[in-house]
C-alpha positions in Angstrom: 25.7 25.6 -13.7 25.8 21.9 -12.9 23.5 20.7 -10.0 24.4 17.0 -10.3 28.0 16.4 -11.4 27.5 12.6 -11.2 25.1 12.7 -14.1 25.9 16.1 -15.6 22.4 17.6 -14.8 22.2 21.4 -15.0 20.0 23.9 -13.2 18.2 24.5 -16.4 17.4 20.8 -16.8 16.0 20.6 -13.2 13.9 23.7 -13.8 12.6 22.2 -17.1 11.5 19.0 -15.3 9.9 21.1 -12.6 8.0 23.1 -15.2 6.9 19.7 -16.6 5.3 18.8 -13.2 8.1 17.4 -11.1 7.6 18.8 -7.6 10.0 16.8 -5.4 13.6 15.7 -5.6 12.3 12.1 -6.0 10.3 13.1 -9.1 13.4 15.0 -10.5 15.4 11.8 -9.8 12.9 9.7 -11.7 13.0 12.1 -14.6 16.8 12.5 -15.0 18.6 10.5 -12.2 19.9 13.6 -10.5 20.4 12.8 -6.8 20.4 9.1 -7.2 24.2 8.5 -6.9 26.1 10.3 -4.2 23.1 12.5 -3.1 25.2 15.6 -2.7 22.9 17.6 -5.0 19.6 16.8 -3.3 19.6 19.9 -1.2 20.4 22.1 -4.2 17.5 20.4 -6.1 15.2 21.1 -3.1 16.3 24.8 -3.2 15.6 25.0 -6.9 12.1 23.5 -6.5 11.3 25.9 -3.6 8.8 25.5 -0.9 5.7 26.7 -2.8 2.6 24.8 -3.7 2.9 22.3 -6.4 -0.5 22.3 -8.2 0.2 18.8 -9.6 1.4 17.2 -6.4 -2.0 15.9 -5.4 -2.6 14.6 -8.9 0.8 12.9 -9.0 0.3 11.3 -5.6 -3.2 10.2 -6.4 -4.8 12.3 -3.7 -7.8 14.6 -4.0 -9.4 16.7 -1.3 -13.2 16.4 -0.8 -15.3 19.2 -2.3 -15.6 22.1 0.1 -12.8 20.9 2.3 -10.7 23.7 3.8 -7.2 24.0 2.5 -4.8 21.7 4.5 -7.6 19.4 5.6 -6.6 15.7 5.9 -7.2 13.7 2.8 -9.0 10.4 2.9 -7.9 7.8 0.3 -11.1 5.9 -0.5 -13.8 4.6 1.7 -15.6 6.4 4.5 -13.6 8.6 6.8 -12.3 6.6 9.7 -13.1 3.3 8.0 -10.4 0.7 8.6 -9.4 -2.2 6.4 -11.6 -4.5 8.4 -14.6 -2.3 7.7 -14.3 -2.7 3.9 -17.0 -4.8 2.3 
């Protein structure tokens, strides 16, 4: 069944990209353009991706949690926690 009629993208194609590591509609769009024209398929793409954890999401977005941090803890991107840009050496 077609998900994106603008670009002729099927459910199977979206699932294949998801299996390859695409976790968000934006990542699906980067892979095959689905959702980039009229946008009518974005909700269907979201439904196909589900709401589960994406094991690659942190890797794709360049985030890593500190060792021993509890699940869902805020992630600090470089520098000491609470350090502002003016604090950088």
